[in-house]
PyMOL commands that place a pseudoatom at each C-alpha (Angstrom):
pseudoatom trace, name=CA, resn=MET, resi=1, chain=A, elem=C, hetatm=0, pos=[0.000, 0.000, 0.000]
pseudoatom trace, name=CA, resn=SER, resi=2, chain=A, elem=C, hetatm=0, pos=[2.824, 2.436, 0.834]
pseudoatom trace, name=CA, resn=ILE, resi=3, chain=A, elem=C, hetatm=0, pos=[4.440, 1.771, -2.553]
pseudoatom trace, name=CA, resn=ILE, resi=4, chain=A, elem=C, hetatm=0, pos=[1.193, 2.636, -4.345]
pseudoatom trace, name=CA, resn=THR, resi=5, chain=A, elem=C, hetatm=0, pos=[0.856, 5.833, -2.286]
pseudoatom trace, name=CA, resn=VAL, resi=6, chain=A, elem=C, hetatm=0, pos=[4.365, 6.965, -3.163]
pseudoatom trace, name=CA, resn=GLU, resi=7, chain=A, elem=C, hetatm=0, pos=[3.788, 6.207, -6.845]
pseudoatom trace, name=CA, resn=ARG, resi=8, chain=A, elem=C, hetatm=0, pos=[0.584, 8.258, -6.839]
pseudoatom trace, name=CA, resn=LYS, resi=9, chain=A, elem=C, hetatm=0, pos=[2.400, 11.203, -5.250]
pseudoatom trace, name=CA, resn=VAL, resi=10, chain=A, elem=C, hetatm=0, pos=[5.186, 11.018, -7.823]
pseudoatom trace, name=CA, resn=LEU, resi=11, chain=A, elem=C, hetatm=0, pos=[2.726, 10.900, -10.717]
pseudoatom trace, name=CA, resn=ALA, resi=12, chain=A, elem=C, hetatm=0, pos=[0.623, 13.707, -9.234]
pseudoatom trace, name=CA, resn=LYS, resi=13, chain=A, elem=C, hetatm=0, pos=[3.682, 15.950, -8.993]
pseudoatom trace, name=CA, resn=ASN, resi=14, chain=A, elem=C, hetatm=0, pos=[4.681, 15.034, -12.544]
pseudoatom trace, name=CA, resn=ASP, resi=15, chain=A, elem=C, hetatm=0, pos=[1.176, 15.759, -13.856]
pseudoatom trace, name=CA, resn=ALA, resi=16, chain=A, elem=C, hetatm=0, pos=[1.189, 19.191, -12.225]
pseudoatom trace, name=CA, resn=ILE, resi=17, chain=A, elem=C, hetatm=0, pos=[4.464, 20.107, -13.936]
pseudoatom trace, name=CA, resn=ALA, resi=18, chain=A, elem=C, hetatm=0, pos=[3.195, 18.611, -17.209]
pseudoatom trace, name=CA, resn=ALA, resi=19, chain=A, elem=C, hetatm=0, pos=[0.135, 20.841, -16.992]
pseudoatom trace, name=CA, resn=ASP, resi=20, chain=A, elem=C, hetatm=0, pos=[2.415, 23.862, -16.589]
pseudoatom trace, name=CA, resn=ASN, resi=21, chain=A, elem=C, hetatm=0, pos=[4.465, 22.718, -19.593]
pseudoatom trace, name=CA, resn=ARG, resi=22, chain=A, elem=C, hetatm=0, pos=[1.296, 22.317, -21.653]
pseudoatom trace, name=CA, resn=ASP, resi=23, chain=A, elem=C, hetatm=0, pos=[0.012, 25.765, -20.708]
pseudoatom trace, name=CA, resn=LYS, resi=24, chain=A, elem=C, hetatm=0, pos=[3.346, 27.313, -21.615]
pseudoatom trace, name=CA, resn=LEU, resi=25, chain=A, elem=C, hetatm=0, pos=[3.614, 25.528, -24.955]
pseudoatom trace, name=CA, resn=THR, resi=26, chain=A, elem=C, hetatm=0, pos=[0.028, 25.926, -26.094]
pseudoatom trace, name=CA, resn=GLY, resi=27, chain=A, elem=C, hetatm=0, pos=[0.114, 29.536, -24.966]
pseudoatom trace, name=CA, resn=LYS, resi=28, chain=A, elem=C, hetatm=0, pos=[2.861, 30.112, -27.506]
pseudoatom trace, name=CA, resn=GLY, resi=29, chain=A, elem=C, hetatm=0, pos=[1.034, 28.160, -30.206]
pseudoatom trace, name=CA, resn=ILE, resi=30, chain=A, elem=C, hetatm=0, pos=[3.447, 25.217, -30.128]
pseudoatom trace, name=CA, resn=PHE, resi=31, chain=A, elem=C, hetatm=0, pos=[2.194, 21.736, -31.046]
pseudoatom trace, name=CA, resn=THR, resi=32, chain=A, elem=C, hetatm=0, pos=[4.088, 19.130, -29.006]
pseudoatom trace, name=CA, resn=ILE, resi=33, chain=A, elem=C, hetatm=0, pos=[4.607, 15.476, -29.903]
pseudoatom trace, name=CA, resn=ASN, resi=34, chain=A, elem=C, hetatm=0, pos=[5.941, 12.846, -27.488]
pseudoatom trace, name=CA, resn=ILE, resi=35, chain=A, elem=C, hetatm=0, pos=[7.327, 9.892, -29.453]
pseudoatom trace, name=CA, resn=VAL, resi=36, chain=A, elem=C, hetatm=0, pos=[7.672, 6.637, -27.510]
pseudoatom trace, name=CA, resn=SER, resi=37, chain=A, elem=C, hetatm=0, pos=[8.761, 3.134, -28.469]
pseudoatom trace, name=CA, resn=SER, resi=38, chain=A, elem=C, hetatm=0, pos=[10.993, 0.261, -27.519]
pseudoatom trace, name=CA, resn=PRO, resi=39, chain=A, elem=C, hetatm=0, pos=[14.681, 0.620, -28.471]
pseudoatom trace, name=CA, resn=GLY, resi=40, chain=A, elem=C, hetatm=0, pos=[15.384, 0.238, -32.182]
pseudoatom trace, name=CA, resn=SER, resi=41, chain=A, elem=C, hetatm=0, pos=[11.874, 0.863, -33.517]
pseudoatom trace, name=CA, resn=GLY, resi=42, chain=A, elem=C, hetatm=0, pos=[13.050, 3.800, -35.598]
pseudoatom trace, name=CA, resn=LYS, resi=43, chain=A, elem=C, hetatm=0, pos=[12.024, 6.855, -33.561]
pseudoatom trace, name=CA, resn=THR, resi=44, chain=A, elem=C, hetatm=0, pos=[15.057, 8.884, -34.564]
pseudoatom trace, name=CA, resn=SER, resi=45, chain=A, elem=C, hetatm=0, pos=[14.702, 7.955, -38.225]
pseudoatom trace, name=CA, resn=LEU, resi=46, chain=A, elem=C, hetatm=0, pos=[11.054, 9.030, -38.093]
pseudoatom trace, name=CA, resn=VAL, resi=47, chain=A, elem=C, hetatm=0, pos=[12.104, 12.363, -36.592]
pseudoatom trace, name=CA, resn=GLU, resi=48, chain=A, elem=C, hetatm=0, pos=[14.690, 12.782, -39.363]
pseudoatom trace, name=CA, resn=ARG, resi=49, chain=A, elem=C, hetatm=0, pos=[12.218, 12.004, -42.141]
pseudoatom trace, name=CA, resn=THR, resi=50, chain=A, elem=C, hetatm=0, pos=[9.693, 14.386, -40.575]
pseudoatom trace, name=CA, resn=ILE, resi=51, chain=A, elem=C, hetatm=0, pos=[12.197, 17.225, -40.504]
pseudoatom trace, name=CA, resn=GLU, resi=52, chain=A, elem=C, hetatm=0, pos=[13.227, 16.484, -44.079]
pseudoatom trace, name=CA, resn=LYS, resi=53, chain=A, elem=C, hetatm=0, pos=[9.623, 16.630, -45.238]
pseudoatom trace, name=CA, resn=ILE, resi=54, chain=A, elem=C, hetatm=0, pos=[8.212, 19.630, -43.394]
pseudoatom trace, name=CA, resn=GLY, resi=55, chain=A, elem=C, hetatm=0, pos=[11.179, 21.305, -41.721]
pseudoatom trace, name=CA, resn=SER, resi=56, chain=A, elem=C, hetatm=0, pos=[11.448, 23.934, -44.443]
pseudoatom trace, name=CA, resn=THR, resi=57, chain=A, elem=C, hetatm=0, pos=[7.850, 25.090, -43.982]
pseudoatom trace, name=CA, resn=VAL, resi=58, chain=A, elem=C, hetatm=0, pos=[7.358, 24.798, -40.216]
pseudoatom trace, name=CA, resn=ALA, resi=59, chain=A, elem=C, hetatm=0, pos=[9.789, 25.616, -37.393]
pseudoatom trace, name=CA, resn=ILE, resi=60, chain=A, elem=C, hetatm=0, pos=[10.676, 22.400, -35.556]
pseudoatom trace, name=CA, resn=SER, resi=61, chain=A, elem=C, hetatm=0, pos=[12.635, 22.028, -32.319]
pseudoatom trace, name=CA, resn=VAL, resi=62, chain=A, elem=C, hetatm=0, pos=[13.585, 18.676, -30.791]
pseudoatom trace, name=CA, resn=ILE, resi=63, chain=A, elem=C, hetatm=0, pos=[14.199, 17.341, -27.296]
pseudoatom trace, name=CA, resn=GLU, resi=64, chain=A, elem=C, hetatm=0, pos=[16.152, 14.081, -27.343]
pseudoatom trace, name=CA, resn=GLY, resi=65, chain=A, elem=C, hetatm=0, pos=[15.925, 11.708, -24.395]
pseudoatom trace, name=CA, resn=ASP, resi=66, chain=A, elem=C, hetatm=0, pos=[18.537, 8.996, -23.991]
pseudoatom trace, name=CA, resn=VAL, resi=67, chain=A, elem=C, hetatm=0, pos=[19.859, 6.795, -21.224]
pseudoatom trace, name=CA, resn=GLN, resi=68, chain=A, elem=C, hetatm=0, pos=[23.523, 7.547, -21.813]
pseudoatom trace, name=CA, resn=THR, resi=69, chain=A, elem=C, hetatm=0, pos=[24.681, 9.044, -25.121]
pseudoatom trace, name=CA, resn=ASP, resi=70, chain=A, elem=C, hetatm=0, pos=[23.989, 12.058, -27.325]
pseudoatom trace, name=CA, resn=LEU, resi=71, chain=A, elem=C, hetatm=0, pos=[24.254, 10.059, -30.552]
pseudoatom trace, name=CA, resn=ASP, resi=72, chain=A, elem=C, hetatm=0, pos=[20.625, 10.638, -31.597]
pseudoatom trace, name=CA, resn=ALA, resi=73, chain=A, elem=C, hetatm=0, pos=[20.869, 14.357, -30.835]
pseudoatom trace, name=CA, resn=LYS, resi=74, chain=A, elem=C, hetatm=0, pos=[23.921, 14.586, -33.093]
pseudoatom trace, name=CA, resn=ARG, resi=75, chain=A, elem=C, hetatm=0, pos=[22.003, 12.837, -35.874]
pseudoatom trace, name=CA, resn=VAL, resi=76, chain=A, elem=C, hetatm=0, pos=[19.065, 15.218, -35.600]
pseudoatom trace, name=CA, resn=SER, resi=77, chain=A, elem=C, hetatm=0, pos=[21.211, 18.351, -35.265]
pseudoatom trace, name=CA, resn=ALA, resi=78, chain=A, elem=C, hetatm=0, pos=[22.655, 17.603, -38.704]
pseudoatom trace, name=CA, resn=TYR, resi=79, chain=A, elem=C, hetatm=0, pos=[19.284, 18.770, -40.075]
pseudoatom trace, name=CA, resn=ASN, resi=80, chain=A, elem=C, hetatm=0, pos=[19.897, 22.280, -38.726]
pseudoatom trace, name=CA, resn=VAL, resi=81, chain=A, elem=C, hetatm=0, pos=[17.098, 22.305, -36.178]
pseudoatom trace, name=CA, resn=PRO, resi=82, chain=A, elem=C, hetatm=0, pos=[17.458, 23.261, -32.505]
pseudoatom trace, name=CA, resn=VAL, resi=83, chain=A, elem=C, hetatm=0, pos=[18.094, 20.156, -30.401]
pseudoatom trace, name=CA, resn=VAL, resi=84, chain=A, elem=C, hetatm=0, pos=[18.345, 19.786, -26.632]
pseudoatom trace, name=CA, resn=GLN, resi=85, chain=A, elem=C, hetatm=0, pos=[19.741, 16.536, -25.230]
pseudoatom trace, name=CA, resn=ILE, resi=86, chain=A, elem=C, hetatm=0, pos=[18.466, 15.031, -21.977]
pseudoatom trace, name=CA, resn=ILE, resi=87, chain=A, elem=C, hetatm=0, pos=[20.636, 12.196, -20.653]
pseudoatom trace, name=CA, resn=THR, resi=88, chain=A, elem=C, hetatm=0, pos=[18.819, 10.285, -17.922]
pseudoatom trace, name=CA, resn=ASN, resi=89, chain=A, elem=C, hetatm=0, pos=[21.922, 8.409, -16.681]
pseudoatom trace, name=CA, resn=GLY, resi=90, chain=A, elem=C, hetatm=0, pos=[20.066, 5.114, -16.572]
pseudoatom trace, name=CA, resn=GLY, resi=91, chain=A, elem=C, hetatm=0, pos=[16.547, 6.456, -16.080]
pseudoatom trace, name=CA, resn=CYS, resi=92, chain=A, elem=C, hetatm=0, pos=[14.054, 4.579, -18.219]
pseudoatom trace, name=CA, resn=HIS, resi=93, chain=A, elem=C, hetatm=0, pos=[11.822, 7.541, -19.193]
pseudoatom trace, name=CA, resn=LEU, resi=94, chain=A, elem=C, hetatm=0, pos=[11.584, 11.293, -19.413]
pseudoatom trace, name=CA, resn=GLU, resi=95, chain=A, elem=C, hetatm=0, pos=[9.632, 13.210, -16.788]
pseudoatom trace, name=CA, resn=ALA, resi=96, chain=A, elem=C, hetatm=0, pos=[7.864, 16.533, -17.000]
pseudoatom trace, name=CA, resn=ASN, resi=97, chain=A, elem=C, hetatm=0, pos=[10.442, 18.352, -14.869]
pseudoatom trace, name=CA, resn=LEU, resi=98, chain=A, elem=C, hetatm=0, pos=[13.230, 17.309, -17.271]
pseudoatom trace, name=CA, resn=VAL, resi=99, chain=A, elem=C, hetatm=0, pos=[11.238, 18.681, -20.197]
pseudoatom trace, name=CA, resn=LYS, resi=100, chain=A, elem=C, hetatm=0, pos=[10.538, 21.864, -18.240]
pseudoatom trace, name=CA, resn=ASP, resi=101, chain=A, elem=C, hetatm=0, pos=[14.280, 22.369, -17.745]
pseudoatom trace, name=CA, resn=ALA, resi=102, chain=A, elem=C, hetatm=0, pos=[14.988, 21.635, -21.416]
pseudoatom trace, name=CA, resn=LEU, resi=103, chain=A, elem=C, hetatm=0, pos=[12.459, 24.240, -22.558]
pseudoatom trace, name=CA, resn=GLY, resi=104, chain=A, elem=C, hetatm=0, pos=[14.722, 26.889, -21.077]
pseudoatom trace, name=CA, resn=SER, resi=105, chain=A, elem=C, hetatm=0, pos=[17.270, 26.095, -23.793]
pseudoatom trace, name=CA, resn=ILE, resi=106, chain=A, elem=C, hetatm=0, pos=[14.801, 26.346, -26.688]
pseudoatom trace, name=CA, resn=ASP, resi=107, chain=A, elem=C, hetatm=0, pos=[13.724, 29.550, -28.414]
pseudoatom trace, name=CA, resn=LEU, resi=108, chain=A, elem=C, hetatm=0, pos=[9.995, 28.967, -28.094]
pseudoatom trace, name=CA, resn=ALA, resi=109, chain=A, elem=C, hetatm=0, pos=[9.237, 32.114, -30.074]
pseudoatom trace, name=CA, resn=LYS, resi=110, chain=A, elem=C, hetatm=0, pos=[10.839, 30.402, -33.063]
pseudoatom trace, name=CA, resn=THR, resi=111, chain=A, elem=C, hetatm=0, pos=[9.198, 26.998, -32.546]
pseudoatom trace, name=CA, resn=GLU, resi=112, chain=A, elem=C, hetatm=0, pos=[5.933, 25.793, -34.071]
pseudoatom trace, name=CA, resn=ILE, resi=113, chain=A, elem=C, hetatm=0, pos=[6.335, 22.055, -33.517]
pseudoatom trace, name=CA, resn=LEU, resi=114, chain=A, elem=C, hetatm=0, pos=[8.226, 20.524, -30.606]
pseudoatom trace, name=CA, resn=ILE, resi=115, chain=A, elem=C, hetatm=0, pos=[9.166, 16.866, -30.992]
pseudoatom trace, name=CA, resn=ILE, resi=116, chain=A, elem=C, hetatm=0, pos=[10.172, 14.988, -27.851]
pseudoatom trace, name=CA, resn=GLU, resi=117, chain=A, elem=C, hetatm=0, pos=[11.907, 11.685, -28.521]
pseudoatom trace, name=CA, resn=ASN, resi=118, chain=A, elem=C, hetatm=0, pos=[11.486, 9.705, -25.321]
pseudoatom trace, name=CA, resn=VAL, resi=119, chain=A, elem=C, hetatm=0, pos=[13.803, 7.035, -23.953]
pseudoatom trace, name=CA, resn=GLY, resi=120, chain=A, elem=C, hetatm=0, pos=[13.362, 3.678, -25.686]
pseudoatom trace, name=CA, resn=ASN, resi=121, chain=A, elem=C, hetatm=0, pos=[11.005, 1.801, -23.376]
pseudoatom trace, name=CA, resn=LEU, resi=122, chain=A, elem=C, hetatm=0, pos=[7.404, 0.599, -23.721]
pseudoatom trace, name=CA, resn=VAL, resi=123, chain=A, elem=C, hetatm=0, pos=[6.700, 0.423, -19.983]
pseudoatom trace, name=CA, resn=CYS, resi=124, chain=A, elem=C, hetatm=0, pos=[7.853, 3.408, -17.907]
pseudoatom trace, name=CA, resn=PRO, resi=125, chain=A, elem=C, hetatm=0, pos=[7.037, 6.314, -20.284]
pseudoatom trace, name=CA, resn=ALA, resi=126, chain=A, elem=C, hetatm=0, pos=[3.412, 5.178, -20.573]
pseudoatom trace, name=CA, resn=GLY, resi=127, chain=A, elem=C, hetatm=0, pos=[2.379, 6.753, -17.286]
pseudoatom trace, name=CA, resn=TYR, resi=128, chain=A, elem=C, hetatm=0, pos=[4.271, 10.036, -17.563]
pseudoatom trace, name=CA, resn=ASP, resi=129, chain=A, elem=C, hetatm=0, pos=[2.623, 13.042, -19.146]
pseudoatom trace, name=CA, resn=LEU, resi=130, chain=A, elem=C, hetatm=0, pos=[5.221, 15.529, -20.381]
pseudoatom trace, name=CA, resn=GLY, resi=131, chain=A, elem=C, hetatm=0, pos=[2.817, 18.253, -21.424]
pseudoatom trace, name=CA, resn=GLU, resi=132, chain=A, elem=C, hetatm=0, pos=[2.447, 17.002, -24.993]
pseudoatom trace, name=CA, resn=ASP, resi=133, chain=A, elem=C, hetatm=0, pos=[-0.519, 17.394, -27.303]
pseudoatom trace, name=CA, resn=LEU, resi=134, chain=A, elem=C, hetatm=0, pos=[0.078, 14.021, -28.921]
pseudoatom trace, name=CA, resn=LYS, resi=135, chain=A, elem=C, hetatm=0, pos=[1.632, 10.811, -27.634]
pseudoatom trace, name=CA, resn=VAL, resi=136, chain=A, elem=C, hetatm=0, pos=[2.794, 8.669, -30.566]
pseudoatom trace, name=CA, resn=VAL, resi=137, chain=A, elem=C, hetatm=0, pos=[3.842, 5.061, -30.061]
pseudoatom trace, name=CA, resn=VAL, resi=138, chain=A, elem=C, hetatm=0, pos=[6.156, 3.611, -32.711]
pseudoatom trace, name=CA, resn=ILE, resi=139, chain=A, elem=C, hetatm=0, pos=[6.518, -0.113, -33.265]
pseudoatom trace, name=CA, resn=SER, resi=140, chain=A, elem=C, hetatm=0, pos=[8.581, -1.788, -35.961]
pseudoatom trace, name=CA, resn=VAL, resi=141, chain=A, elem=C, hetatm=0, pos=[7.385, -4.879, -37.785]
pseudoatom trace, name=CA, resn=THR, resi=142, chain=A, elem=C, hetatm=0, pos=[10.526, -6.662, -36.561]
pseudoatom trace, name=CA, resn=GLU, resi=143, chain=A, elem=C, hetatm=0, pos=[9.001, -6.701, -33.074]
pseudoatom trace, name=CA, resn=GLY, resi=144, chain=A, elem=C, hetatm=0, pos=[6.065, -8.922, -34.042]
pseudoatom trace, name=CA, resn=ASP, resi=145, chain=A, elem=C, hetatm=0, pos=[2.335, -8.372, -34.003]
pseudoatom trace, name=CA, resn=ASP, resi=146, chain=A, elem=C, hetatm=0, pos=[1.660, -9.079, -30.311]
pseudoatom trace, name=CA, resn=LYS, resi=147, chain=A, elem=C, hetatm=0, pos=[3.355, -5.996, -28.804]
pseudoatom trace, name=CA, resn=PRO, resi=148, chain=A, elem=C, hetatm=0, pos=[0.070, -4.150, -28.103]
pseudoatom trace, name=CA, resn=LEU, resi=149, chain=A, elem=C, hetatm=0, pos=[-1.136, -7.099, -26.050]
pseudoatom trace, name=CA, resn=LYS, resi=150, chain=A, elem=C, hetatm=0, pos=[2.108, -7.267, -24.086]
pseudoatom trace, name=CA, resn=TYR, resi=151, chain=A, elem=C, hetatm=0, pos=[2.298, -3.524, -23.372]
pseudoatom trace, name=CA, resn=PRO, resi=152, chain=A, elem=C, hetatm=0, pos=[-1.343, -2.392, -23.302]
pseudoatom trace, name=CA, resn=LYS, resi=153, chain=A, elem=C, hetatm=0, pos=[-0.892, 0.732, -21.157]
pseudoatom trace, name=CA, resn=MET, resi=154, chain=A, elem=C, hetatm=0, pos=[1.355, 2.397, -23.729]
pseudoatom trace, name=CA, resn=PHE, resi=155, chain=A, elem=C, hetatm=0, pos=[-1.106, 1.765, -26.533]
pseudoatom trace, name=CA, resn=MET, resi=156, chain=A, elem=C, hetatm=0, pos=[-4.055, 2.824, -24.377]
pseudoatom trace, name=CA, resn=ASN, resi=157, chain=A, elem=C, hetatm=0, pos=[-2.380, 6.125, -23.479]
pseudoatom trace, name=CA, resn=SER, resi=158, chain=A, elem=C, hetatm=0, pos=[-1.280, 6.971, -27.028]
pseudoatom trace, name=CA, resn=LYS, resi=159, chain=A, elem=C, hetatm=0, pos=[-3.349, 8.715, -29.668]
pseudoatom trace, name=CA, resn=VAL, resi=160, chain=A, elem=C, hetatm=0, pos=[-1.321, 7.547, -32.668]
pseudoatom trace, name=CA, resn=LEU, resi=161, chain=A, elem=C, hetatm=0, pos=[0.399, 4.296, -33.631]
pseudoatom trace, name=CA, resn=VAL, resi=162, chain=A, elem=C, hetatm=0, pos=[3.143, 4.342, -36.253]
pseudoatom trace, name=CA, resn=ILE, resi=163, chain=A, elem=C, hetatm=0, pos=[3.987, 0.881, -37.603]
pseudoatom trace, name=CA, resn=ASN, resi=164, chain=A, elem=C, hetatm=0, pos=[7.503, 1.389, -38.897]
pseudoatom trace, name=CA, resn=LYS, resi=165, chain=A, elem=C, hetatm=0, pos=[10.004, -0.523, -41.065]
pseudoatom trace, name=CA, resn=THR, resi=166, chain=A, elem=C, hetatm=0, pos=[7.273, -1.884, -43.330]
pseudoatom trace, name=CA, resn=ASP, resi=167, chain=A, elem=C, hetatm=0, pos=[9.910, -2.519, -46.001]
pseudoatom trace, name=CA, resn=LEU, resi=168, chain=A, elem=C, hetatm=0, pos=[11.036, -5.474, -43.861]
pseudoatom trace, name=CA, resn=LEU, resi=169, chain=A, elem=C, hetatm=0, pos=[7.641, -7.223, -43.840]
pseudoatom trace, name=CA, resn=PRO, resi=170, chain=A, elem=C, hetatm=0, pos=[8.685, -9.853, -46.414]
pseudoatom trace, name=CA, resn=TYR, resi=171, chain=A, elem=C, hetatm=0, pos=[11.540, -10.921, -44.143]
pseudoatom trace, name=CA, resn=VAL, resi=172, chain=A, elem=C, hetatm=0, pos=[9.965, -11.056, -40.680]
pseudoatom trace, name=CA, resn=ASN, resi=173, chain=A, elem=C, hetatm=0, pos=[7.238, -13.006, -38.945]
pseudoatom trace, name=CA, resn=CYS, resi=174, chain=A, elem=C, hetatm=0, pos=[4.706, -10.225, -38.508]
pseudoatom trace, name=CA, resn=ASN, resi=175, chain=A, elem=C, hetatm=0, pos=[1.099, -10.063, -39.658]
pseudoatom trace, name=CA, resn=ILE, resi=176, chain=A, elem=C, hetatm=0, pos=[0.468, -6.329, -39.939]
pseudoatom trace, name=CA, resn=GLU, resi=177, chain=A, elem=C, hetatm=0, pos=[-3.312, -6.743, -40.009]
pseudoatom trace, name=CA, resn=GLU, resi=178, chain=A, elem=C, hetatm=0, pos=[-3.128, -8.766, -36.796]
pseudoatom trace, name=CA, resn=LEU, resi=179, chain=A, elem=C, hetatm=0, pos=[-0.898, -6.081, -35.289]
pseudoatom trace, name=CA, resn=LYS, resi=180, chain=A, elem=C, hetatm=0, pos=[-3.443, -3.377, -36.086]
pseudoatom trace, name=CA, resn=LYS, resi=181, chain=A, elem=C, hetatm=0, pos=[-6.282, -5.571, -34.803]
pseudoatom trace, name=CA, resn=ASN, resi=182, chain=A, elem=C, hetatm=0, pos=[-4.451, -6.109, -31.506]
pseudoatom trace, name=CA, resn=ALA, resi=183, chain=A, elem=C, hetatm=0, pos=[-3.710, -2.399, -31.156]
pseudoatom trace, name=CA, resn=LEU, resi=184, chain=A, elem=C, hetatm=0, pos=[-7.316, -1.384, -31.838]
pseudoatom trace, name=CA, resn=LYS, resi=185, chain=A, elem=C, hetatm=0, pos=[-8.517, -4.009, -29.381]
pseudoatom trace, name=CA, resn=ILE, resi=186, chain=A, elem=C, hetatm=0, pos=[-6.570, -2.120, -26.702]
pseudoatom trace, name=CA, resn=ASN, resi=187, chain=A, elem=C, hetatm=0, pos=[-7.447, 1.364, -27.969]
pseudoatom trace, name=CA, resn=PRO, resi=188, chain=A, elem=C, hetatm=0, pos=[-10.177, 1.635, -30.635]
pseudoatom trace, name=CA, resn=GLU, resi=189, chain=A, elem=C, hetatm=0, pos=[-9.440, 5.368, -31.029]
pseudoatom trace, name=CA, resn=LEU, resi=190, chain=A, elem=C, hetatm=0, pos=[-5.850, 4.883, -32.236]
pseudoatom trace, name=CA, resn=LYS, resi=191, chain=A, elem=C, hetatm=0, pos=[-4.965, 6.533, -35.529]
pseudoatom trace, name=CA, resn=ILE, resi=192, chain=A, elem=C, hetatm=0, pos=[-2.581, 4.229, -37.379]
pseudoatom trace, name=CA, resn=PHE, resi=193, chain=A, elem=C, hetatm=0, pos=[0.134, 4.980, -39.928]
pseudoatom trace, name=CA, resn=GLU, resi=194, chain=A, elem=C, hetatm=0, pos=[2.323, 2.472, -41.760]
pseudoatom trace, name=CA, resn=THR, resi=195, chain=A, elem=C, hetatm=0, pos=[5.761, 3.843, -42.562]
pseudoatom trace, name=CA, resn=SER, resi=196, chain=A, elem=C, hetatm=0, pos=[9.183, 2.975, -43.853]
pseudoatom trace, name=CA, resn=CYS, resi=197, chain=A, elem=C, hetatm=0, pos=[11.912, 5.507, -43.228]
pseudoatom trace, name=CA, resn=THR, resi=198, chain=A, elem=C, hetatm=0, pos=[14.013, 3.641, -45.797]
pseudoatom trace, name=CA, resn=SER, resi=199, chain=A, elem=C, hetatm=0, pos=[11.592, 3.540, -48.734]
pseudoatom trace, name=CA, resn=GLY, resi=200, chain=A, elem=C, hetatm=0, pos=[9.590, 6.599, -47.707]
pseudoatom trace, name=CA, resn=GLU, resi=201, chain=A, elem=C, hetatm=0, pos=[6.311, 4.698, -47.596]
pseudoatom trace, name=CA, resn=GLY, resi=202, chain=A, elem=C, hetatm=0, pos=[3.696, 6.494, -45.505]
pseudoatom trace, name=CA, resn=ILE, resi=203, chain=A, elem=C, hetatm=0, pos=[5.904, 9.457, -44.593]
pseudoatom trace, name=CA, resn=ASP, resi=204, chain=A, elem=C, hetatm=0, pos=[3.809, 11.904, -46.631]
pseudoatom trace, name=CA, resn=LYS, resi=205, chain=A, elem=C, hetatm=0, pos=[0.602, 10.808, -44.882]
pseudoatom trace, name=CA, resn=TRP, resi=206, chain=A, elem=C, hetatm=0, pos=[2.258, 11.002, -41.471]
pseudoatom trace, name=CA, resn=CYS, resi=207, chain=A, elem=C, hetatm=0, pos=[3.632, 14.497, -42.110]
pseudoatom trace, name=CA, resn=SER, resi=208, chain=A, elem=C, hetatm=0, pos=[0.336, 15.731, -43.539]
pseudoatom trace, name=CA, resn=PHE, resi=209, chain=A, elem=C, hetatm=0, pos=[-1.375, 14.550, -40.370]
pseudoatom trace, name=CA, resn=ILE, resi=210, chain=A, elem=C, hetatm=0, pos=[1.134, 16.433, -38.227]
pseudoatom trace, name=CA, resn=THR, resi=211, chain=A, elem=C, hetatm=0, pos=[0.824, 19.699, -40.154]
pseudoatom trace, name=CA, resn=ASP, resi=212, chain=A, elem=C, hetatm=0, pos=[-2.974, 19.416, -40.193]
pseudoatom trace, name=CA, resn=SER, resi=213, chain=A, elem=C, hetatm=0, pos=[-2.963, 18.798, -36.428]
pseudoatom trace, name=CA, resn=THR, resi=214, chain=A, elem=C, hetatm=0, pos=[-1.062, 22.021, -35.785]
pseudoatom trace, name=CA, resn=LYS, resi=215, chain=A, elem=C, hetatm=0, pos=[-3.888, 23.983, -37.412]
pseudoatom trace, name=CA, resn=LYS, resi=216, chain=A, elem=C, hetatm=0, pos=[-6.633, 22.622, -35.138]
for i in range(1, 216): cmd.bond("trace and resi %d" % i, "trace and resi %d" % (i + 1))
show_as sticks, trace
zoom trace
């Protein structure tokens, strides 16, 4: 019982800071995306393709979360967008206070879309609101079609599912229709995109959705 009480207090404090983050960001007209996935699903590649596609027409800033290195931040910074690195030193997820601190290093007046790439983990980030408008869970076809059933909380708390690396479907044991069925069983409201950051499949639809969402 004491463990549950402590967890509730931690989440309540996080949610309060997340609400402040959200007020600050929406007040400046910034649309914020929190991208979550297990390691290796292609979050960083999706961020790169997104910047390539719409970065010339909309001002994008990025917060990169990682357990130890700044390798992903270096990749993204090559696209000439503002990037702030958060290294959690072993922590399995980003928290709202870390994002709050990172916002101090971003020129919000020159940001229209803020992309937060969370730490690769399908468990811990599910319960932590960062102040985002949109939580996007990314899963690659290499992970199989049962991931939504194994990690239901993440899929329940997300608004969008991106099924990535579709170019590898001929080579892996994944039934994409079964994957979508499992995901929608957990969360019938999920909007689903199928993408390949290698072939470019689905990237246009994904980016159109993002730009349309910023106008709502």
